[in-house]
Phi, psi and omega in degrees: 000160190294330185297341182249010190309320191246156163285165182281149181261127172281111176186213187280355178267119174305136182314309177307317180295323185299314183297318181301328187284326178295321182290317183305312178300322173298321175297318191283333183274356175087007176299320166251119184264156175313129177100341183273153177259134187287162171310130183286168180307315184302324179286314175301324186297312186290314180287332186248000182065039183248167175283162185298318179298322175293315179295318179304321183291321183291316186287328182295313174308324181281338169294315175292342174276356186073017176276327183225167176236124176250118182234142175301125180099340188242342181086205186252108192257132191283133176272158168293144179305132185297144179279134172268131171243113171307127182284347184267012176241119167260112175223157173299152176311314180300309182303309181303310181291324174298326175291335176269001184073023177265153172263116185277136170222166182221145165239111185275110180287313183201151169222109191226151165282132182213159173274130190291140170288161184304317186296318182284315182299324176294323174303313181274359179071031178238173178292140177301132177101351177302131184281141183207170171287127170235138194231120177249117179225160172249120182262133182239144180237117184051038172073019177255112184306128181248317189204152178248127178232138184240096187258149178230135180252123183292121188305329181281343176260328177228085184306140182316312180305340184272002192305137180276160170289145178306325181293331181295321183280339182280356177237006180208164175293139170303313184296326178298313185300314178301324186293312178291323182284326187232354181081003181263112181263132185280128185243332188208172182193160172238141188221140176242138182236144175207163178274149169197175175249156177287124174284179176301314179294308182303316177300327180296315186293325184263351177070040175228183179267149178295135181098350180291155181281145170220171182245130179245125182249127170257115192226133170250120191255138178239168160281170182299332181269009172101000183282124180286133181247309184228140175236125189225140177245107183249121185256122182243153177289131182283336178271006171240344195215131178224162175254145183233138181233139176257135184252148184226121174282124182285000000 
């Protein structure tokens, strides 16, 4: 295979890093496709005459970069490339996936009237405990779980009496439903992103392992005139999704 055509160079560049970069290049060239297993530590040891620690460091670094998933008994499995979400673009999940040529689907766990927690009420500028529509959904791309979302709809923009049936939201974008049902079009938003780890329940829904990294995005979405409409906490698989921001130096 092309990735092991040459011996490693003994010099200032660490051996584990040289192996990592060869494997990374092989993945980018398609030599290893998503779902394929990379050479195990034992094969790297024999081919390059390196220690087990050096081989493990190379594979661990690829996992940290989100290129492979390492599980005991399964080896280092190449992952699908992560999807980039530009942070300067507000789009519904359906719009985002359609632009990538991916098929968006939804699994709606619940659509219920509930009392807003303090975090949500503060975002809407309302009193804690005010009733609003709460929506819990799993978002999938090409039938692969990508994110779990907990959405709250501002009651002055989307009255509780208008709450949709779960089956309605299994087949369409929430933004689309809001616009059709209320005439409110979401035009802009504010978003904060932080890192976390998946607990057992979240891991089960996202098809990852408990303790795996996730990204949590908290977003408040408005109409063009500044009326808040939706507050959502979206939890994404960190090895399948990442956010991208374009920076300009003044």
